[in-house]
N, C-alpha and C positions, 0 to 999 in steps of 0.2 A: 614632823619638824626635823627629824634626823635625816630624812631623805634629801631635802634641799641643801643641807649642810654638806652631806656626802657628795652630792653632784657638784657643788661649788668647789670642794677640795679636789675632786677628780679633774675638774676643768683647769685648776691651777697646776696640778702635778703632772698629768699626762703629757701635755705639750713638751715640757722639759725632758721627760723621760724618753720621748721618741724623737728628740733632736729639734724641738721647737725653739722659740726665742729664749735666750739665756737672760736672766736678770742682769741689769747693768751693775758692775762692781763699783763701789765708791772708793776711788783711789786714795782719798784722804784718810782712809782706814789703814793705809800702808805707809811705810817710811821710805824716803828716797835715800839710796845708798850708792856706792860706786858700782854696784851690780845691777842697778835699775830701780824700778818702783814696783814693789809687790810682785804680782804675776808677770809684769813686763820686764823681762830679763835681757840684759845686754847680750847680743849674739843671736837673738831670735830673728827669724825672717818676718817679712810683713804678713805672709800667709799664716804664720804661727800666732802673730799678734791678733789678727782677725779671727782665727779659729778659737782663740782664748776668750773671745767675746768683746773685743775692742776694735770696732770699725774705725778706719782712717778717713779723714776728710780729704779734700782736694789738696794736692801738694802746694806748700807755701813757697818753697825755694827749691832750687835744684838745677842741675845741669843736664844730666842724663839719668833717667829713671833706673837704669842698670848700674849706675855708678854712685850717685849721691842725690838723695831727695829728703826733704823735711816735710812731715805731714802733721797737721793738728789731729789730736785724738778726738774723734767725733763723740759728742756728748760729755766731754770733759774739758770745759773751758779753761784755758791757761796751761794746757799740757800738750807738748808736741814731741814728735819722735823723729830722729835723724837716722836714716838708713844709708850705709855706704857699702857698696858691693853686695847689696841684697841683705845686709845684716844690720840690726839695731846697734848703733854705736853711741847714741846720746839720747837721754831723756831731758827735756827742757821744761821747766816749770816757771810760770809767772803768776800763779794763783797763790793766795795766802793760805789756802786750806791744806796744802801738802807740806809735811815737815820731814826733816832728816831724823835719824835715830836719836839724836841729842836734842831735838826740838827746834832747831833753827828753821826759819821759814822766810818767804818773801814778805817784805814789810818790816822786818826786824832791823834795828839799827846795826850797822857794821861793827861797832864796838861791842855790842852784845854777842855777836857771833864770835868775835875774837876772844871774849871771856869764856865762852862755852868750850872752844877747842884749844885755846892756849897755844903752846909751842908746836902742836901738830899742824897748825894752819900756816900756810905760806901766804903772806900778805904782800900785795903789790899796789902801792898807792898811786894815784893819778900824778902827783908831783914827781914821782920817780921815773915815769915813762914819758912825760910831756904830752902835748896835745895830740900827737899822732897815735899814741898807744891806747890800749884798752884799760886804762887805769881803774883802780877800784875793784880789783879782783882778789879773791881769797880762795886758795886751793887746799883741799884736803885729799891727800893721795891714799890709794889702796896700799896694802902692805908691800906688794910687788911693784908699785909705782906705775903700773900699766893703765890704771884707771883713776879717775878722781871725781870729786864733787867740787864744783866751782861756784862760788857766790859772786855774782856781778852786782856792783853797787852803782848808785847814781853820783858817785864822787866827782866825776868830771863835770857834771852840771851844777854841783854845789861848791865846786872849788873856789876858794876865796870868799865864801859866805860863812855865816855862823851856824848854818844848819848842818846837823850831823848826817853823813851819808846813810842811806838805807839800802837793803838788799832789794833789787828789782827783778832778779831772776836767779834760778839755781839750775845748773846743768850737771848731769852725771854721766859717767861712762868714759871710754877711752878717747872720745872726741869732745869731751867737756871743755878742754882748754881752748878750743876754737870758738871765737866769738861769732865769726861768720858761719853760715851753715855748711858750705861746701868749698873748702879751699885746698 
């Protein structure tokens, strides 16, 4: 009886010890910060992301792969990465399973996010920027203000209704302020 168990354990351990497939990391176990998401750190190259066990899907947006491209993270629905000049500059989350350090997440009402962060949060409402702007954004800056976590809400689509805006996506990194992928 012990021999089949030992063989099974060896089959599970040996491939990873000799460079075989790495188990997928559940990114919901990590928190989104101005520095990235868990092992996905702002400033990494796409090769470093892939070598860390996070394959990239086909590019969603971009102009020139050497300058700026956004990729979905394969196997992690609702998470995409923006690379500019070959470096990770933004993590974008549209899934409800990833949270910030303080527990804010996609699907949460905007007023709840405002209560969590208080005066540290810079809030820009739809009515303040008009129909041409990206209203309904709330920003939380890093200490040096070079990076941020941005909460995008559906405020523009519920403007004038009684429904409260909810967070539809969260972006982190130095390019988090950009609603479009590559501008």
